[in-house]
C-alpha positions as CSV (number, residue, x, y, z in Angstrom):
1,M,112.0,76.2,74.4
2,R,109.3,74.3,72.4
3,N,106.5,76.2,70.8
4,I,103.3,75.5,72.6
5,L,101.7,74.2,69.4
6,E,104.2,71.3,69.2
7,Y,102.3,69.2,71.8
8,D,98.7,68.8,73.1
9,S,97.4,69.1,76.6
10,V,95.1,66.0,76.4
11,E,95.9,62.8,74.6
12,L,95.0,59.1,74.5
13,S,97.9,56.6,74.4
14,P,98.2,54.5,71.2
15,N,96.9,51.4,73.0
16,G,94.0,53.4,74.5
17,R,94.9,52.4,78.1
18,D,96.2,55.8,79.3
19,V,94.9,59.3,79.3
20,I,97.9,61.6,79.1
21,I,97.5,65.2,80.3
22,L,99.7,68.2,80.8
23,D,99.2,69.1,84.5
24,Q,98.0,72.7,84.1
25,S,97.9,73.2,87.9
26,L,101.7,73.2,87.9
27,L,102.1,75.8,85.1
28,P,104.0,78.0,84.4
29,N,106.7,76.6,86.7
30,Q,106.7,73.0,85.7
31,E,105.7,71.0,82.6
32,K,104.6,67.6,83.9
33,F,102.6,65.0,81.9
34,L,100.4,62.7,83.9
35,H,99.3,59.2,82.8
36,L,95.8,58.6,84.1
37,T,94.7,55.0,84.4
38,T,91.5,55.0,86.5
39,A,88.2,56.8,86.5
40,E,89.1,58.4,89.9
41,Q,92.3,59.9,88.5
42,V,90.4,61.4,85.5
43,F,87.6,62.7,87.9
44,Y,90.1,64.5,90.2
45,A,92.2,65.7,87.3
46,I,89.1,67.6,86.1
47,T,87.9,68.6,89.5
48,L,91.4,69.9,90.6
49,L,91.9,71.7,87.3
50,K,94.8,69.6,86.2
51,V,92.9,69.5,82.9
52,R,90.7,72.5,82.3
53,G,89.0,74.4,79.5
54,A,85.5,73.3,78.4
55,P,86.6,71.4,75.2
56,A,89.6,69.8,76.9
57,I,87.4,68.7,79.8
58,G,85.0,67.1,77.3
59,I,87.8,65.3,75.5
60,A,89.4,64.1,78.7
61,G,86.0,62.7,79.7
62,A,85.6,60.8,76.4
63,F,89.2,59.6,76.6
64,G,88.7,58.6,80.3
65,L,85.6,56.6,79.5
66,A,87.2,54.8,76.6
67,M,90.3,54.1,78.8
68,C,88.3,52.7,81.7
69,M,86.4,50.3,79.4
70,N,89.7,49.2,77.7
71,R,91.1,48.4,81.2
72,F,87.9,46.8,82.7
73,R,88.1,43.0,83.0
74,A,84.5,42.0,82.1
75,K,83.2,38.5,82.8
76,N,80.2,39.1,80.7
77,L,78.4,41.8,78.7
78,Q,76.0,42.5,81.6
79,A,78.9,43.4,83.9
80,F,80.5,45.5,81.1
81,D,77.2,47.4,80.6
82,K,77.0,48.1,84.3
83,E,80.6,49.4,84.5
84,F,80.2,51.6,81.5
85,L,77.2,53.4,83.0
86,R,78.9,53.7,86.4
87,V,81.9,55.4,84.9
88,K,79.9,57.6,82.7
89,R,77.7,58.9,85.5
90,Y,80.7,59.3,87.8
91,L,82.6,61.4,85.2
92,Y,79.4,63.3,84.4
93,I,79.4,65.1,87.7
94,S,83.1,66.1,87.8
95,R,82.4,69.6,86.3
96,P,78.7,70.3,86.2
97,T,78.9,73.7,84.4
98,A,80.9,72.4,81.4
99,V,78.3,71.4,79.0
100,S,80.9,70.0,76.6
101,L,81.7,67.2,79.1
102,M,78.0,66.1,79.2
103,V,77.8,66.4,75.4
104,T,80.8,64.1,74.8
105,L,79.8,61.6,77.4
106,D,76.3,61.4,76.0
107,R,77.8,60.9,72.6
108,M,80.0,58.1,73.9
109,E,76.9,56.4,75.4
110,R,75.1,56.6,72.0
111,C,78.2,55.0,70.4
112,Y,78.2,52.3,73.0
113,Y,74.7,51.2,72.4
114,Q,74.9,51.4,68.7
115,A,78.0,49.2,68.8
116,E,76.2,46.8,71.1
117,E,73.3,46.6,68.7
118,E,75.6,46.0,65.7
119,A,77.3,43.1,67.6
120,K,74.2,41.5,69.0
121,D,74.8,38.2,67.1
122,K,78.3,37.9,68.5
123,S,79.5,36.3,71.7
124,D,79.9,38.4,74.8
125,F,83.7,38.3,74.4
126,E,83.5,39.5,70.8
127,T,80.9,42.1,71.5
128,I,83.0,43.6,74.3
129,R,86.0,43.7,72.1
130,F,84.0,45.4,69.3
131,I,82.5,48.0,71.7
132,R,86.0,48.8,73.1
133,E,87.3,49.4,69.6
134,R,84.3,51.6,68.7
135,L,84.6,53.7,71.9
136,T,88.3,54.3,71.4
137,A,87.7,55.3,67.8
138,E,84.8,57.6,68.8
139,A,86.9,59.3,71.5
140,R,89.7,60.0,69.0
141,A,87.1,61.3,66.5
142,I,85.8,63.7,69.1
143,K,89.3,65.2,69.4
144,L,89.9,65.5,65.7
145,E,86.6,67.2,65.2
146,D,87.5,69.6,68.0
147,I,90.7,70.5,66.2
148,Q,88.8,71.2,63.0
149,K,86.3,73.4,64.9
150,C,89.1,75.4,66.5
151,L,90.6,76.1,63.0
152,A,87.2,77.2,61.7
153,I,86.8,79.4,64.8
154,A,90.2,80.9,64.2
155,E,89.3,81.9,60.6
156,A,86.0,83.4,61.7
157,G,87.6,85.4,64.5
158,F,90.5,86.5,62.3
159,S,88.0,88.2,60.0
160,L,87.4,90.8,62.8
161,L,91.1,91.7,63.2
162,K,93.5,94.2,61.7
163,P,97.3,94.4,62.0
164,G,98.5,95.5,65.3
165,M,95.1,95.5,67.1
166,G,95.0,95.4,70.9
167,I,93.1,92.4,72.1
168,L,91.9,91.9,75.7
169,T,91.3,88.4,76.9
170,Y,90.3,86.6,80.1
171,C,91.0,83.3,81.7
172,N,92.5,80.7,79.3
173,A,90.7,79.6,76.2
174,G,93.8,78.8,74.2
175,H,95.8,75.8,73.1
176,L,95.9,74.4,76.6
177,A,92.2,74.4,77.0
178,V,91.2,72.5,73.9
179,S,92.6,69.8,71.6
180,R,94.7,72.3,69.7
181,Y,95.0,76.1,68.9
182,G,92.3,77.3,71.2
183,T,88.9,78.9,71.0
184,A,89.1,82.5,72.2
185,L,92.9,82.5,71.5
186,S,92.7,80.7,68.1
187,P,92.2,84.0,66.1
188,I,95.2,85.4,67.9
189,Y,97.4,82.4,66.8
190,Y,96.0,82.7,63.3
191,A,96.7,86.5,63.2
192,Q,100.2,85.9,64.3
193,Q,100.8,83.4,61.6
194,K,99.4,85.9,59.0
195,G,101.9,88.5,60.2
196,Y,99.3,90.7,61.9
197,M,101.4,90.9,65.1
198,P,98.5,91.4,67.6
199,K,99.1,93.0,70.9
200,V,97.4,91.0,73.6
201,Y,96.4,92.1,77.1
202,S,95.8,89.1,79.4
203,C,93.9,89.6,82.7
204,E,95.4,87.6,85.5
205,T,92.0,86.0,86.3
206,R,91.7,85.7,90.0
207,P,91.6,83.5,92.0
208,M,93.0,80.6,89.9
209,L,95.2,82.9,87.8
210,Q,94.6,81.1,84.5
211,G,95.3,84.3,82.6
212,S,98.7,84.8,84.1
213,R,99.7,81.2,84.6
214,L,98.4,79.8,81.4
215,T,97.4,82.4,78.8
216,A,100.5,84.6,79.3
217,Y,102.5,81.4,79.4
218,E,101.3,79.8,76.2
219,L,101.2,83.1,74.2
220,T,104.8,83.8,75.3
221,K,105.9,80.4,74.2
222,A,104.3,81.1,70.8
223,G,106.2,84.3,70.4
224,I,103.1,86.6,70.7
225,D,103.3,90.0,72.2
226,V,101.4,89.7,75.5
227,T,101.1,92.0,78.4
228,L,99.8,90.8,81.8
229,I,97.4,93.0,83.7
230,C,95.6,92.6,87.0
231,D,91.8,92.1,86.6
232,N,91.0,95.5,88.1
233,M,93.2,97.3,85.5
234,A,90.9,96.4,82.5
235,A,89.0,99.8,82.7
236,D,92.2,101.7,82.7
237,V,93.7,100.0,79.6
238,M,90.4,100.4,77.8
239,S,90.2,104.1,78.7
240,R,93.7,104.7,77.3
241,G,92.7,103.3,73.9
242,K,94.9,100.2,74.1
243,I,92.0,97.8,73.5
244,D,90.3,97.4,70.1
245,I,88.4,94.2,70.8
246,V,87.6,91.8,73.7
247,F,87.7,88.0,73.3
248,F,86.8,85.5,76.0
249,G,85.6,81.9,75.9
250,C,82.4,80.2,77.1
251,D,81.7,77.1,79.3
252,R,78.0,77.2,78.5
253,I,75.7,79.3,76.3
254,A,72.0,79.4,77.1
255,A,69.4,79.3,74.4
256,N,68.8,83.1,74.6
257,G,72.5,83.9,74.1
258,D,73.5,84.4,77.8
259,V,77.0,83.1,78.3
260,A,78.5,81.4,81.4
261,N,82.3,81.8,81.5
262,K,85.0,82.2,84.1
263,V,83.9,84.6,86.8
264,G,84.9,88.1,85.8
265,S,83.9,87.8,82.2
266,S,80.7,89.8,82.7
267,M,82.8,92.6,84.2
268,L,84.8,92.9,80.9
269,A,81.6,92.9,78.8
270,I,80.1,95.7,80.9
271,L,83.3,97.8,80.6
272,A,83.5,97.1,76.8
273,K,79.9,98.3,76.4
274,H,80.7,101.5,78.3
275,F,83.8,102.2,76.2
276,G,82.2,101.2,72.9
277,I,84.6,98.2,72.4
278,P,83.2,95.1,70.6
279,C,83.1,92.1,72.8
280,Y,82.8,88.5,71.6
281,S,82.4,85.2,73.4
282,I,84.1,82.4,71.4
283,G,83.5,78.6,71.6
284,P,82.4,75.5,69.8
285,S,78.7,75.2,68.9
286,N,78.2,72.2,71.2
287,T,78.7,74.7,74.1
288,I,75.2,76.0,73.3
289,D,72.7,74.4,75.6
290,Y,69.2,74.7,74.0
291,N,67.7,72.9,77.0
292,T,68.8,75.9,79.2
293,P,66.5,78.8,78.4
294,T,68.5,81.7,80.0
295,G,71.6,82.3,82.0
296,K,69.6,82.3,85.2
297,D,69.0,78.6,84.6
298,I,72.7,77.7,84.5
299,K,73.9,76.0,87.7
300,I,77.0,77.9,88.8
301,E,79.7,75.8,90.5
302,E,81.0,77.2,93.8
303,R,84.6,76.3,94.7
304,A,86.6,76.0,97.9
305,S,87.5,79.1,99.9
306,F,91.2,78.3,100.1
307,E,91.5,79.2,96.4
308,V,90.9,82.8,97.3
309,T,92.7,82.9,100.7
310,D,95.6,80.6,100.4
311,M,96.3,79.2,96.9
312,Y,99.5,80.6,95.2
313,F,100.4,82.5,98.4
314,D,103.1,81.5,100.9
315,K,100.9,82.7,103.8
316,P,97.1,83.3,104.0
317,V,96.0,86.7,102.7
318,A,92.8,86.9,104.7
319,P,91.8,86.4,108.3
320,K,91.4,82.8,109.4
321,G,87.8,81.6,109.2
322,I,86.6,84.5,107.0
323,K,83.5,83.8,104.9
324,V,84.4,83.5,101.2
325,Y,82.1,83.5,98.2
326,N,83.9,81.8,95.3
327,P,81.8,81.1,92.2
328,A,83.7,79.6,89.4
329,F,81.7,81.3,86.7
330,D,79.4,84.3,86.1
331,V,76.8,84.9,83.4
332,T,77.2,87.6,80.7
333,P,73.8,88.7,79.4
334,A,73.4,88.4,75.7
335,E,72.7,92.1,75.2
336,L,76.3,92.9,76.4
337,L,77.9,90.8,73.6
338,T,78.6,92.1,70.1
339,G,78.5,88.5,68.9
340,I,79.2,84.8,69.5
341,I,81.8,83.1,67.4
342,T,81.6,79.4,66.7
343,E,83.0,77.1,64.0
344,K,79.9,78.0,62.1
345,G,80.8,81.7,62.0
346,I,79.9,84.9,63.8
347,I,76.3,85.3,64.9
348,S,74.2,87.6,67.0
349,P,73.4,86.1,70.4
350,K,69.7,86.6,69.6
351,K,69.9,84.3,66.6
352,L,71.4,81.2,68.1
353,G,68.4,79.2,66.8
354,T,69.7,79.4,63.3
355,I,72.7,77.3,64.3
356,K,70.4,74.7,65.8
357,E,68.4,74.6,62.6
């Protein structure tokens, strides 16, 4: 069995014409890599959670945009410009809560126009070729930077740990959700490499079961001691003194430090506060959205009812036609968090402005 760190969940083929993803919707039962060659395939891979995790979604979007432009047969620069904006706007709406997707796509757009300006004296053919090369290089740079951020996050989070600590985590913010190593799980990987032998408790994360299907899967493959628990068992394991610290990821952080993450995260923060357990949200600094004042301003995606009533079950587990409320995320108020960990270090949620500065 290969260690999970031996391969990445999102890659761009050497010629830049295929986005290669590990289909996370099939885990843990099947490891299948998909070659995406159209904007529609990238869109639905993100929407259907074949690729998921805020950083991985952003990288998939950048790779997808570069791939589409490498494949597009442009007659002239005007047509190339039009297609670029179409694909960018299309991918932009595939996962509205994941700010990293918007950040990376906006960065790709800046790269596009900078390259176009630099090549303004060239023919349309030469300009298009130059833009393609720059977009491909930019997308690859985004992934490399993400790997470096994850390593810095790992070191920062590791500073909070001691040998044998019990760590409660939620959803999946690990190697599968980023370019490499993870965000909320990266300190755990780092601690394992340092011989700390952490004891991880992974909530199942209803209804999509990312904690059981993905976190438990990847930590097991890495040889880390992990115990799976149902979401409603978190208070019990905390009350028994099994949990020393809580780590979970973030899809978007508002300017005031409120954190949007997989629905159920706020429940853990409330419980941690009650039991006096430190609770940290972990993610790259580009997850901070300074244009969103508070968590109340974050648009929460609502997903299909069948994820609650039918998915992963042989037969429906609720009456036919039952009303279902299925938000993908909830918001953890800043005051419930001990701190936020980014590649820039550990910071109080109330002092996010210092990162911007």
